[in-house]
TORRO-564503 format. One record per residue (C-alpha): residue in one letter; z, x, y. Coordinates in steps of 0.05 Angstrom, whole numbers, padded with zeros to 5 digits, always signed. Layout:
BEGIN
AZXY;...
END
This chain:
BEGIN
M-01387+01106-00564;R-01332+01074-00600;M-01295+01145-00607;M-01300+01143-00520;D-01281+01070-00522;N-01220+01091-00557;R-01207+01155-00514;N-01208+01115-00454;L-01160+01063-00485;L-01116+01122-00506;F-01124+01147-00430;L-01107+01091-00403;I-01048+01076-00449;R-01021+01149-00421;Y-01034+01147-00346;A-01042+01073-00328;S-00979+01042-00349;V-00946+01112-00305;A-00991+01091-00243;I-00962+01028-00258;V-00891+01033-00257;C-00897+01079-00199;V-00937+01034-00157;F-00894+00971-00184;A-00827+01012-00173;L-00853+01033-00100;V-00872+00963-00084;V-00798+00940-00116;T-00765+00983-00071;I-00789+00970-00011;V-00776+00889-00012;A-00702+00913-00047;I-00693+00950+00033;Q-00720+00891+00065;D-00682+00833+00036;N-00628+00877+00043;R-00630+00889+00113;A-00648+00808+00121;K-00584+00798+00067;A-00537+00842+00126;V-00564+00792+00174;R-00544+00731+00143;S-00484+00760+00125;I-00472+00778+00192;E-00480+00707+00215;S-00445+00679+00155;L-00390+00713+00167;R-00386+00690+00250;A-00392+00615+00229;E-00339+00627+00172;L-00291+00659+00214;L-00298+00606+00263;N-00292+00560+00218;Q-00232+00585+00195;R-00199+00585+00257;K-00216+00519+00284;E-00186+00495+00218;L-00123+00527+00225;I-00110+00494+00293;R-00137+00430+00267;S-00085+00435+00204;Q-00021+00452+00264;V-00034+00399+00298;D-00049+00339+00232;Q+00020+00382+00221;V+00058+00371+00273;Y+00029+00307+00278;K+00051+00286+00212;Q+00122+00309+00238;L+00127+00268+00299;L+00108+00215+00272;L+00171+00224+00212;K+00208+00230+00277;K+00192+00170+00305;S+00202+00127+00235;Q+00275+00160+00231;I+00289+00128+00305;E+00326+00079+00290;S+00361+00104+00218;T+00389+00167+00271;L+00428+00120+00314;K+00451+00073+00258;A+00480+00142+00236;Q+00503+00171+00296;E+00529+00102+00321;K+00574+00101+00248;G+00587+00164+00257;R+00618+00165+00329;I+00650+00102+00301;Y+00686+00135+00247;E+00715+00184+00293;A+00748+00128+00337;Y+00770+00096+00277;A+00803+00151+00258;I+00828+00177+00328;A+00863+00102+00331;H+00895+00108+00256;H+00926+00169+00273;I+00955+00151+00333;Y+00980+00093+00299;A+01013+00137+00248;N+01042+00184+00285;N+01075+00128+00330;I+01088+00074+00275;H+01165+00080+00311;K+01135+00045+00389;S+01112-00018+00401;D+01052-00053+00387;T+01037-00053+00471;E+01058+00027+00479;I+01004+00039+00414;T+00953+00007+00440;K+00949+00029+00512;L+00958+00101+00473;I+00896+00080+00431;A+00859+00057+00492;E+00878+00118+00541;A+00841+00161+00488;L+00779+00127+00468;R+00773+00105+00538;P+00739+00157+00573;M+00695+00179+00503;R+00624+00185+00525;F+00559+00196+00481;F+00490+00186+00485;N+00474+00216+00551;G+00528+00181+00586;R+00496+00103+00548;G+00547+00104+00504;Y+00619+00085+00499;Y+00671+00045+00459;F+00709-00026+00456;I+00761-00058+00424;L+00766-00129+00416;D+00821-00168+00376;R+00794-00230+00320;Q+00797-00288+00378;G+00749-00253+00423;V+00790-00222+00469;M+00778-00149+00500;V+00830-00106+00484;M+00791-00036+00509;H+00716-00028+00545;G+00701+00042+00566;L+00651+00019+00609;D+00680-00031+00650;P+00749-00039+00649;A+00753-00095+00687;L+00734-00139+00617;E+00797-00120+00578;N+00845-00174+00568;Q+00791-00222+00579;S+00753-00263+00520;V+00683-00255+00511;W+00681-00306+00457;N+00627-00351+00496;V+00586-00285+00520;K+00522-00301+00501;D+00455-00247+00510;K+00390-00251+00536;N+00371-00299+00467;G+00417-00336+00478;S+00463-00314+00427;Y+00533-00300+00416;F+00538-00230+00400;F+00607-00217+00400;R+00618-00271+00356;G+00569-00241+00309;L+00613-00177+00313;I+00676-00203+00289;N+00637-00239+00239;I+00616-00173+00207;V+00684-00152+00211;N+00709-00205+00180;K+00664-00214+00121;R+00637-00138+00109;D+00700-00093+00142;E+00639-00059+00179;G+00561-00059+00197;F+00510-00068+00250;L+00481-00124+00288;R+00412-00120+00342;W+00424-00157+00408;A+00392-00163+00478;F+00416-00143+00539;Q+00393-00114+00598;M+00394-00045+00620;P+00450-00015+00665;N+00409+00003+00726;D+00349-00025+00701;Q+00316-00063+00765;S+00260-00095+00722;G+00298-00146+00705;D+00274-00141+00627;T+00310-00141+00571;F+00324-00083+00521;D+00339-00098+00449;K+00407-00059+00443;L+00431-00032+00364;G+00513-00037+00347;F+00560-00018+00295;V+00633-00048+00300;K+00685-00035+00237;G+00750-00068+00222;F+00817-00030+00243;E+00869-00063+00202;P+00938-00048+00232;Y+00915-00093+00286;G+00857-00137+00272;W+00818-00107+00313;V+00744-00093+00321;I+00718-00024+00340;G+00650-00018+00364;T+00586+00017+00406;G+00515+00008+00409;D+00462+00033+00456;Y+00391+00014+00471;L+00332+00035+00423;D+00293+00042+00477;A+00337+00094+00517;F+00347+00127+00455;E+00279+00141+00434;R+00273+00167+00504;D+00319+00219+00476;V+00278+00235+00425;Q+00218+00245+00461;Q+00252+00296+00506;E+00283+00328+00451;L+00209+00343+00417;L+00184+00359+00485;K+00237+00416+00492;W+00211+00438+00417;F+00149+00439+00437;A+00163+00488+00502;D+00192+00529+00444;Y+00145+00538+00387;E+00099+00579+00365;Y+00064+00597+00302;D+00024+00654+00269;E+00013+00705+00317;G+00024+00676+00390;G+00012+00603+00380;Y+00029+00543+00419;F+00018+00476+00429;V+00013+00439+00495;V+00028+00363+00504;L-00005+00311+00553;N-00007+00246+00564;R-00055+00197+00574;Q-00069+00208+00650;G-00077+00299+00633;T-00008+00298+00661;V+00032+00367+00629;L+00083+00334+00593;A+00101+00406+00559;H+00077+00479+00561;H+00092+00535+00528;Y+00096+00600+00582;N+00060+00550+00625;D-00004+00586+00599;F-00040+00543+00541;L-00099+00509+00589;G-00078+00570+00649;N-00040+00593+00695;D-00051+00550+00747;L-00016+00493+00720;M+00047+00481+00717;I+00095+00422+00673;G+00084+00358+00709;D+00015+00382+00739;T-00063+00340+00724;V-00116+00373+00685;K-00182+00371+00711;A-00224+00304+00709;P-00277+00334+00669;L-00229+00367+00618;L-00197+00304+00617;E-00256+00266+00593;D-00276+00315+00540;I-00208+00318+00512;S-00205+00231+00519;T-00280+00222+00479;Q-00244+00270+00434;V-00179+00233+00413;A-00213+00160+00422;Q-00253+00191+00354;G-00183+00205+00322;G-00186+00274+00345;G-00226+00336+00355;Y-00239+00406+00381;V-00247+00423+00465;S-00278+00476+00502;H-00251+00494+00567;L-00247+00556+00609;K-00180+00584+00623;P-00157+00604+00682;L-00124+00679+00675;T-00105+00678+00753;L-00076+00636+00799;S-00139+00641+00838;G-00189+00619+00776;N-00231+00680+00798;A-00213+00702+00719;S-00223+00662+00666;L-00233+00661+00575;E-00271+00601+00542;H-00216+00576+00502;I-00230+00531+00433;S-00170+00476+00433;Y-00163+00413+00380;V-00130+00358+00402;R-00110+00287+00367;L-00060+00233+00404;V-00007+00209+00380;S-00017+00136+00397;D+00051+00108+00400;W+00083+00142+00457;D+00011+00160+00496;W+00016+00234+00473;I-00039+00285+00465;I-00019+00347+00423;G-00066+00399+00422;T-00074+00474+00411;G-00133+00526+00408;F-00153+00598+00405;N-00180+00649+00445;Y-00254+00656+00446;K-00253+00722+00473;T-00200+00755+00426;F-00240+00721+00369;A-00297+00751+00391;K-00269+00818+00387;Y-00240+00808+00323;L-00308+00775+00299;K-00345+00845+00324;E-00301+00888+00281;K-00313+00859+00223;E-00387+00856+00238;D-00386+00923+00249;L-00347+00937+00185;L-00401+00899+00145;S-00457+00930+00174;R-00424+01007+00153;D-00426+00977+00083;N-00498+00955+00088;D-00516+01018+00117;Q-00482+01055+00056;S-00507+01001+00003;L-00583+01011+00035;I-00574+01092+00030;K-00544+01083-00051;L-00605+01046-00061;I-00659+01088-00032;A-00626+01144-00078;I-00624+01101-00136;A-00690+01075-00128;T-00722+01146-00125;I-00669+01170-00186;S-00702+01110-00216;I-00770+01118-00204;L-00780+01188-00226;L-00743+01167-00294;L-00787+01115-00294;V-00854+01145-00292;A-00826+01213-00341;I-00797+01151-00384;S-00867+01124-00381;L-00905+01186-00411;Y-00865+01189-00463;V-00873+01126-00492;S-00935+01123-00474;H-00950+01172-00519;L-00906+01147-00579;I-00946+01070-00568;A-01003+01113-00578;R-00980+01137-00644;R-00943+01075-00668;F-01001+01032-00649;E-01021+01024-00719;V-00957+01016-00751;L-00926+00965-00702;Q-00991+00924-00714;Q-00977+00908-00791;R-00899+00909-00779;I-00922+00845-00730;K-00950+00814-00790;N-00906+00823-00836;D-00851+00796-00786;F-00893+00750-00764;N-00874+00694-00829;T-00807+00721-00820;L-00799+00693-00759;E-00832+00626-00772;K-00772+00602-00830;A-00722+00633-00775;K-00750+00590-00736;D-00754+00518-00777;K-00683+00549-00800;M-00658+00541-00722;E-00702+00476-00703;F-00665+00443-00767;M-00588+00470-00737;A-00605+00452-00671;L-00617+00377-00696;H-00565+00374-00757;D-00486+00378-00766;D-00463+00442-00803;L-00406+00413-00832;T-00442+00352-00860;G-00510+00380-00855;L-00532+00295-00824;P-00573+00298-00758;N-00533+00311-00702;R-00523+00273-00630;F-00587+00310-00604;H-00629+00290-00669;L-00598+00216-00657;S-00629+00210-00593;Q-00699+00225-00614;E-00704+00187-00676;L-00666+00123-00630;E-00726+00128-00582;N-00779+00119-00638;S-00742+00071-00675;I-00736+00026-00601;R-00817+00043-00599;Y-00822+00009-00667;T-00771-00044-00662;T-00807-00068-00600;E-00873-00070-00623;Q-00854-00117-00687;G-00810-00151-00644;S-00756-00153-00676;K-00684-00130-00661;L-00646-00063-00669;A-00568-00047-00688;V-00524+00012-00671;F-00470+00020-00709;F-00420+00076-00682;V-00372+00082-00733;D-00295+00117-00722;L-00254+00126-00790;D-00186+00092-00784;N-00130+00147-00788;F-00163+00211-00793;K-00120+00256-00762;N-00066+00234-00800;V-00104+00271-00868;N-00105+00347-00815;D-00043+00339-00809;L-00019+00320-00875;H-00060+00359-00918;G-00097+00410-00867;H-00161+00420-00840;A-00193+00446-00899;V-00182+00382-00937;G-00201+00345-00875;D-00280+00383-00872;Q-00295+00366-00948;L-00273+00296-00943;L-00329+00287-00879;K-00371+00317-00926;A-00362+00269-00982;I-00358+00206-00927;S-00428+00238-00903;Q-00467+00238-00969;K-00445+00167-00987;F-00465+00147-00906;E-00526+00175-00933;T-00541+00135-00986;L-00540+00073-00943;T-00600+00101-00908;I-00646+00111-00962;E-00697+00048-00951;K-00683+00038-00880;G-00653+00065-00819;M-00620+00136-00808;V-00550+00160-00797;C-00515+00217-00754;R-00450+00258-00748;F-00428+00243-00669;G-00360+00279-00672;G-00304+00306-00707;D-00285+00234-00751;E-00340+00184-00715;F-00404+00171-00739;V-00471+00135-00710;F-00518+00088-00750;C-00583+00064-00718;Y-00626-00003-00768;P-00694-00024-00736;D-00729-00079-00746;L-00670-00131-00762;K-00685-00207-00755;S-00622-00225-00733;Q-00555-00204-00707;Q-00517-00238-00783;E-00578-00182-00812;A-00537-00131-00766;S-00469-00149-00790;Q-00498-00136-00874;Y-00510-00078-00856;A-00437-00064-00827;Q-00405-00084-00881;C-00438-00052-00926;I-00423+00003-00885;Q-00346-00005-00888;S-00356-00023-00969;A-00371+00051-00974;L-00312+00077-00958;A-00279+00014-01009;D-00262+00070-01066;P-00220+00132-01058;F-00238+00206-01054;I-00211+00258-01090;I-00205+00323-01051;D-00169+00375-01079;S-00130+00339-01133;K-00112+00286-01083;I-00130+00215-01084;M-00149+00190-01004;T-00164+00125-00986;V-00205+00123-00914;S-00225+00054-00876;C-00273+00049-00812;S-00270+00004-00751;I-00349+00000-00717;G-00375-00020-00665;A-00450-00047-00651;T-00495-00062-00601;I-00559-00098-00607;Y-00629-00082-00573;P-00660-00107-00538;D-00593-00162-00533;D-00547-00111-00499;S-00586-00051-00480;T-00662-00029-00478;D-00640+00044-00459;T-00603+00094-00523;G-00551+00125-00480;T-00531+00050-00469;L-00541+00027-00528;I-00485+00083-00552;S-00442+00081-00500;K-00429+00004-00502;A-00423+00018-00581;D-00368+00073-00566;T-00334+00017-00519;V-00328-00040-00560;L-00306+00000-00616;Y-00249+00038-00567;R-00229-00036-00553;S-00222-00059-00635;K-00185-00004-00652;M-00133-00022-00597;H-00119-00089-00623;K-00135-00077-00694;K-00164-00019-00737;G-00216-00025-00791;Q-00255-00082-00750;I-00336-00103-00741;V-00334-00115-00670;F-00401-00118-00628;Y-00422-00118-00569;D-00412-00177-00509;E-00394-00171-00438;S-00324-00191-00453;I-00308-00130-00468;S-00340-00093-00409;E-00305-00136-00369;Y-00237-00129-00417;I-00254-00042-00396;N-00260-00049-00333;Y-00198-00093-00335;L-00160-00036-00362;M-00193+00011-00304;N-00161-00024-00258;V-00087-00028-00284;E-00093+00044-00292;H-00106+00047-00228;E-00063+00003-00195;V+00001+00021-00247;V+00000+00087-00198;R+00034+00035-00139;A+00067-00007-00183;I+00142+00025-00176;T+00132+00046-00094;N+00107-00033-00085;D+00161-00051-00113;E+00118-00092-00164;I+00154-00075-00227;S+00214-00121-00245;V+00272-00120-00310;C+00284-00184-00347;Y+00332-00200-00398;Q+00340-00211-00465;P+00408-00239-00501;Q+00426-00210-00563;V+00469-00260-00596;N+00534-00248-00654;V+00514-00283-00711;Q+00569-00314-00727;T+00609-00325-00659;Q+00536-00346-00629;Q+00560-00303-00564;L+00529-00257-00523;I+00540-00193-00542;S+00486-00147-00497;V+00424-00156-00473;E+00354-00117-00485;A+00323-00089-00413;L+00246-00111-00412;A+00209-00083-00347;R+00150-00133-00324;W+00092-00124-00280;N+00063-00182-00228;N+00006-00146-00182;P-00023-00178-00126;T-00094-00169-00154;L-00093-00165-00229;G-00027-00206-00231;S+00010-00207-00288;V+00004-00155-00326;P+00029-00146-00408;P+00078-00094-00422;G+00039-00065-00472;T-00029-00045-00438;F+00011-00022-00367;I+00069+00021-00403;T+00003+00048-00446;A-00033+00052-00368;A+00033+00086-00351;E+00042+00140-00414;E-00034+00155-00395;T-00033+00174-00333;G+00033+00208-00330;L+00076+00158-00304;I+00121+00140-00364;H+00172+00184-00345;S+00184+00163-00270;L+00174+00080-00301;G+00229+00080-00352;L+00276+00123-00304;F+00257+00063-00261;V+00270+00016-00313;F+00334+00052-00333;K+00378+00057-00274;K+00350-00018-00250;A+00380-00041-00314;C+00445+00001-00318;E+00459-00029-00239;D+00445-00101-00252;I+00488-00100-00320;Y+00540-00063-00286;R+00544-00105-00226;C+00550-00169-00267;S+00591-00132-00320;P+00637-00081-00292;N+00663-00024-00356;G+00722-00045-00397;E+00747-00102-00450;G+00687-00148-00483;A+00629-00115-00430;I+00567-00134-00444;G+00520-00073-00470;L+00447-00056-00451;S+00389-00041-00499;V+00333+00001-00460;N+00267+00017-00497;V+00242+00088-00486;S+00182+00120-00493;P+00166+00179-00545;M+00139+00210-00483;Q+00199+00213-00447;V+00247+00234-00489;L+00201+00298-00499;E+00206+00319-00428;P+00252+00377-00417;E+00308+00344-00379;F+00301+00277-00407;S+00385+00279-00428;A+00409+00299-00367;T+00374+00257-00324;V+00396+00199-00366;I+00471+00221-00373;S+00463+00235-00294;L+00436+00159-00274;C+00498+00132-00312;A+00545+00165-00285;E+00513+00149-00216;V+00508+00073-00223;G+00583+00088-00254;I+00570+00047-00320;D+00601+00077-00390;P+00552+00109-00431;A+00583+00077-00496;R+00555+00011-00468;V+00481+00036-00466;T+00435+00035-00529;L+00371+00078-00522;E+00312+00041-00567;I+00270+00093-00595;T+00200+00084-00645;E+00188+00122-00709;N+00124+00153-00683;I+00163+00203-00632;F+00190+00230-00710;I+00115+00248-00737;H+00106+00319-00710;N+00172+00320-00661;M+00233+00323-00708;D+00254+00390-00693;N+00241+00378-00611;V+00272+00308-00608;Q+00335+00324-00656;P+00373+00365-00615;V+00360+00314-00550;F+00392+00253-00585;N+00450+00291-00618;Q+00470+00309-00541;L+00470+00239-00528;R+00504+00213-00575;D+00558+00261-00562;Y+00563+00233-00491;G+00571+00173-00515;F+00511+00138-00522;N+00472+00087-00583;L+00419+00106-00613;S+00387+00045-00643;L+00315+00054-00684;D+00270+00000-00665;D+00205-00022-00700;F+00247+00000-00773;G+00203-00011-00827;T+00132-00004-00795;G+00130+00074-00796;Y+00122+00130-00843;S+00190+00150-00862;S+00243+00103-00835;L+00291+00129-00899;S+00288+00204-00873;Y+00309+00182-00808;I+00368+00146-00822;N+00401+00204-00857;H+00385+00263-00808;L+00390+00228-00741;P+00458+00203-00714;L+00427+00130-00711;N+00483+00074-00692;E+00437+00009-00693;I+00373-00003-00731;K+00315-00064-00703;I+00279-00095-00765;D+00224-00111-00735;R+00196-00180-00712;S+00126-00177-00762;F+00179-00184-00823;I+00220-00244-00791;D+00156-00280-00770;K+00137-00273-00851;F+00204-00279-00889;L+00212-00352-00890;E+00152-00344-00943;G+00193-00304-00990;G+00156-00250-01015;Q+00156-00184-00999;S+00172-00194-00925;D+00236-00227-00947;M+00263-00169-00993;L+00247-00122-00944;V+00295-00163-00896;R+00358-00161-00939;M+00336-00091-00950;I+00337-00066-00892;I+00406-00105-00877;G+00453-00088-00937;L+00421-00012-00920;G+00445-00014-00849;H+00508-00038-00867;S+00516+00012-00928;C+00500+00071-00877;G+00554+00036-00819;M+00505+00017-00783;I+00489-00051-00730;V+00434-00090-00767;V+00385-00131-00698;A+00343-00174-00719;E+00282-00187-00671;G+00233-00241-00654;V+00284-00301-00682;E+00249-00365-00663;T+00265-00419-00707;E+00328-00447-00728;A+00316-00431-00802;Q+00299-00369-00789;F+00372-00361-00755;E+00403-00395-00807;K+00368-00342-00866;L+00394-00283-00822;V+00471-00310-00819;S+00469-00319-00897;Y+00443-00246-00904;G+00490-00223-00867;C+00454-00194-00804;D+00494-00173-00742;L+00458-00190-00674;V+00391-00228-00662;Q+00340-00242-00604;G+00284-00284-00596;Y+00263-00349-00558;Y+00303-00389-00603;F+00369-00363-00552;D+00331-00352-00497;R+00270-00320-00468;P+00276-00262-00425;L+00310-00274-00362;S+00318-00248-00294;I+00388-00218-00273;E+00403-00282-00236;S+00382-00329-00284;L+00423-00288-00344;V+00481-00295-00300;E+00479-00366-00288;R+00467-00386-00366;Y+00521-00346-00391;K+00584-00365-00360;A+00623-00308-00389;L+00577-00257-00329;S+00594-00308-00283;E+00664-00308-00293;A+00673-00233-00300;I+00641-00234-00221;A+00690-00271-00189;
END
């Protein structure tokens, strides 16, 4: 009986699988064919919708593009009028000057007549523009429109607002030689009695003390611009036969391309039909939209095509602009695409059937062969499965460990941390106690990798991890969160004070130096801490808040232990708002520049000033420079901000102290990110040339951290700037890594003693020694030494005794606006005079 069962089983193994494969393959083939047909239908529908949306988006983008051009044209109307008026007056001035120069032997009366006869008949601005000439007493020498006014006094003539505008024109020439003035006047040939703004430009003609002027009505000039734009619309085309129509709010056609956009039955000046106008009005009221209408192909209207258009309102002019496409042409294009897609689908279906047939035959043959092999090797495989089971169990355990632990240190990873933290929270909740989460970041660990290599850095991380593990033998756990970051979790605590003790133990574990690869290394850490349930009951939030408070801690000072409170969250939100607002700070004219004097210690005379950026935001108020400069660097705006401050400072100082002997010097701070910009030196040189300030007056202040990894890149930049005449100052000297080497390798003119040394050098000790050493070193290298942060007389007197060259600080002046600087220092006032 058992033999029969085995034979039946063998028969099933050999042939049942073949039958199952055949049935399954057939079913799969049928399903695939049906799915292919369904996909073809969906593809055609999707193609139709996609192509229609593409065409709609094309006409919408065209309308939006033209709309922006119209707004730009309108915004430039007044500036365009000013430019044209100024050009006309300059032409008149050139004509008058030419006549005067070529007839100098004639009398003034003859020359005046020649100039008047040359300028009187000239017309422009579509016939509205003409020239007039006044003398400085208000007598009309020549009037191009009304000669009867000539030799008459217009001194007391008023405009419709009661303003003596001729006096105003004369006053402009007396003060500035030329300029613009606006007055209100009735437009010629206008029967409404309304007054219109008129913009005029005048320029002085010195040989006779004349005022040569012209003007035009802003409204009339704007109508000229509108007519030019309507002509442009009539000729404008895009892509293949795309064009525009312009209507007013009443539906009257203002501009039309070939009288074909809305149909052959409409001409310029005609009004569209009421139903279509109603649809158009509805869409433009919503900011723009699509309308569908029938476009007549003949004047009789017997033949028409469906047309889809996009319309938008130009509200200031009450224009409606629109463009569209012919649905029949679109449908023909769509049909071609659909036919092509159908042919592709049919070919794919034929290939699918052929592949399915071949696959079924191959599967049947393979199934027969495999079934025989299975029958023979069944027992062998059964034994092998048993042998492999233990191996799989071991591999499973190893993979579970790898999934929950860090490869380098063997510590639990962040996934393991989440599980353990959940368990610890449940236990802490049951005990009614507290739980502490410490986010630990190693201070300046990047320097280890940069100076000694990543291999040494990895060894140091292993050694630190071993020390950290000893802190969690009795309670808690530690995981490597990533990079040089670790997270500790201590449950069942009684208070924050107890948590603080654990945090101090973490820092104490790093007190002793590490010996890695024969190198002695000291490591410190900063810790951000959160408490459960005081700060949050969610594991992710506890870790996130600990990370946040760590970030805040390291911004101010590294090596601290800081516990989370709501002020931290508020500060982070504040920084995010700073990054958001700084993007618009320059364009909104919120950045100002103040100047702190640098004084000669011997004469106590002003030698130069340091330009300092200040930001006052309507929402954030006064933002500290360190905060918004860091935000500008992180958002990539530091180059624009730096160039703005540089140009503004050069303009201010050059304006109040021109080039020459005794000119005031200018120091400008430069961000490391600016110097690494490819066009930095060329841009700075160009700005100095544009402003006119001598580069020898300009000192660029740089900090040492720019040189750590970029010495080869920045040295050619500084050499080029020095060759062009700029001065270079090493700011915060003595606080960096390799100050002495920079003096030896860089073309420096000046070093600045960091304020941290000045704050403490009165106490004697190391700070006092460093200040004397820096002054002596600077003088031995032929450099100017500047001390910043001088706030008391005692500090100043001691710097005098040490031979420091320049000082700056609140003892002399806080940073001043340019106006306050000029008022405070009389030498600048004399320079202005």
